[in-house]
C-alpha positions in Angstrom: 10.6 -7.2 -15.8 8.0 -7.7 -18.4 6.6 -5.4 -21.2 3.0 -5.0 -22.3 3.6 -7.6 -25.0 4.0 -10.2 -22.2 0.6 -9.4 -20.6 -1.8 -12.3 -20.2 -4.7 -13.0 -17.9 -3.6 -14.1 -14.4 -0.1 -12.3 -14.6 0.8 -10.7 -11.3 2.6 -7.4 -11.3 3.8 -4.8 -8.8 2.1 -1.5 -9.4 1.6 1.5 -7.0 3.3 -0.4 -4.1 0.7 -3.2 -4.3 0.4 -6.6 -6.1 -2.2 -6.7 -8.9 -3.4 -9.6 -11.0 -4.4 -8.9 -14.6 -8.1 -9.8 -14.9 -8.4 -8.8 -18.6 -6.5 -6.7 -21.1 -6.8 -5.4 -24.6 -4.2 -4.2 -27.0 -5.5 -1.1 -28.8 -3.9 0.4 -32.0 -5.8 3.5 -32.9 -5.5 4.9 -36.4 -3.8 8.0 -35.1 -1.4 8.0 -32.2 0.7 5.4 -30.4 -0.6 1.9 -29.4 -1.6 1.2 -25.8 -2.9 -1.6 -23.5 -6.1 -1.2 -21.5 -6.1 -3.4 -18.4 -8.4 -4.4 -15.6 -6.3 -5.1 -12.5 -7.4 -6.8 -9.3 -5.5 -6.2 -6.1 -4.3 -9.5 -4.6 -4.4 -8.2 -1.1 -7.7 -6.3 -1.0 -9.6 -7.6 -4.0 -10.2 -4.1 -5.3 -10.5 -3.9 -9.1 -9.1 -0.9 -11.0 -8.8 0.1 -14.7 -5.5 1.2 -16.0 -3.9 2.1 -19.4 -0.3 1.3 -20.2 1.5 2.7 -23.3 2.7 0.0 -25.6 6.2 -1.3 -24.6 5.9 -0.1 -21.0 8.0 -2.1 -18.6 6.4 -3.5 -15.4 7.8 -5.5 -12.5 6.3 -8.9 -12.3 5.5 -10.6 -8.9 5.8 -14.3 -8.4 2.8 -15.6 -6.4 2.9 -19.1 -5.0 -0.2 -21.1 -3.9 0.5 -23.5 -1.1 -2.1 -25.9 0.2 -2.8 -25.5 3.9 -5.4 -27.2 6.1 -7.7 -25.1 8.3 -7.1 -25.9 12.0 -8.9 -23.4 14.3 -9.8 -19.8 15.0 -8.8 -17.7 18.1 -8.3 -14.0 18.9 -5.2 -13.9 16.6 -7.3 -15.0 13.6 -7.5 -18.1 11.5 -4.8 -20.8 11.9 -3.8 -22.9 8.9 -1.2 -25.8 8.8 1.0 -26.4 5.8 0.2 -30.0 4.7 3.8 -30.7 3.6 6.0 -28.9 6.2 3.6 -28.9 9.2 4.3 -25.2 9.7 1.4 -23.0 11.0 0.2 -19.7 9.5 -2.1 -17.3 11.2 -4.2 -14.9 9.1 -6.4 -12.1 10.4 -10.2 -12.2 9.6 -10.0 -9.7 6.8 -7.5 -11.8 4.8 -9.9 -14.8 4.7 -12.9 -14.1 2.4 -16.1 -15.9 3.2 -14.6 -17.3 6.4 -17.9 -18.4 7.7 -17.9 -21.2 5.1 -14.7 -22.7 6.6 -14.9 -26.2 8.1 -12.3 -27.9 10.4 -9.8 -29.8 8.2 -10.8 -28.0 5.0 -8.0 -27.5 2.5 -7.4 -23.9 1.2 -4.7 -22.2 -0.9 -2.6 -19.6 1.0 -1.1 -17.0 -1.4 2.6 -16.1 -0.8 4.7 -13.4 -2.4 7.6 -15.7 -3.3 10.4 -13.1 -3.3 9.5 -11.8 0.2 7.9 -14.9 1.7 5.0 -12.7 2.7 1.5 -14.1 3.2 -0.9 -12.2 0.9 -4.2 -13.9 1.3 -6.3 -17.0 1.3 -8.5 -18.7 -1.3 -11.1 -21.3 -0.5 -11.8 -24.0 -3.1 -14.5 -22.9 -5.5 -17.2 -25.2 -4.1 -17.8 -26.6 -0.6 -20.4 -29.2 0.5 -22.2 -28.2 3.7 -25.3 -29.5 5.6 -28.3 -27.3 6.3 -28.9 -27.2 10.0 -32.0 -25.0 9.9 -34.4 -23.9 7.2 -38.1 -23.1 7.1 -40.0 -26.1 5.8 -40.7 -26.0 2.1 -44.1 -26.6 0.5 -44.4 -29.7 -1.6 -44.6 -29.0 -5.3 -43.5 -25.4 -4.9 -40.6 -25.7 -7.4 -42.0 -23.8 -10.4 -40.7 -20.4 -9.3 -37.1 -19.3 -8.5 -38.1 -18.2 -5.0 -35.4 -18.5 -2.4 -35.4 -18.8 1.4 -32.6 -18.3 4.0 -30.9 -21.4 5.4 -28.4 -21.8 8.2 -25.5 -24.1 7.4 -23.4 -26.3 9.7 -20.7 -23.6 9.9 -23.2 -20.9 10.9 -23.3 -19.2 7.5 -26.6 -18.1 6.2 -27.2 -18.4 2.4 -30.3 -18.4 0.2 -31.5 -21.8 -1.1 -34.5 -22.9 -3.2 -37.8 -23.7 -1.4 -37.4 -27.5 -1.8 -34.2 -27.6 0.4 -34.8 -28.8 3.9 -33.0 -29.2 7.2 -30.5 -32.1 6.9 -29.9 -31.7 3.2 -26.3 -31.5 2.0 -25.8 -28.7 -0.6 -23.0 -27.5 -2.7 -22.2 -23.8 -2.2 -20.1 -21.5 -4.5 -17.6 -19.8 -2.2 -17.0 -16.9 -4.7 -20.5 -15.5 -4.5 -22.0 -17.5 -1.7 -24.7 -19.0 -3.9 -26.5 -22.3 -3.9 -25.3 -24.7 -6.7 -27.1 -28.0 -6.1 -28.2 -30.7 -3.6 -25.6 -33.4 -3.0 -26.8 -37.0 -2.9 -25.0 -38.9 -0.1 
């Protein structure tokens, strides 16, 4: 159990039969009336963000979430299969629990989230950046780098993202997995 005085960004708590992570919070002490805490909570399972207000001193049940490193093995009709790099146990996750799964490469390391008290798999998080090769892109025009114009590019995993005009087939680029955006070209 924790009270509102223990709130901090990243704290996981059980609320409405779901596990939420505190994204941001603010203690408010109005001139009239009791103090309260305004929070923005993100569901660990679904990613949905809600706003909630707790009265000061309110007790909440905390949840212990563990991140365990797993390696992506393969995909079949049961979902995505990951292997624990320390115990060699395999975990299968359905497609909806693996965000941006079209950016996954064979052998890529990911963090699998576990609810520690119940040993329940909650979700999967890719590393923030991945390096992938462009397998197809329309040819760019030399010298056309003055504007922020983007074009679609197909990556080696089959994902399609938008890249600047100067990126060509065969280039290796860094992609942000949170918002699927181009970051930079990688020199090999």
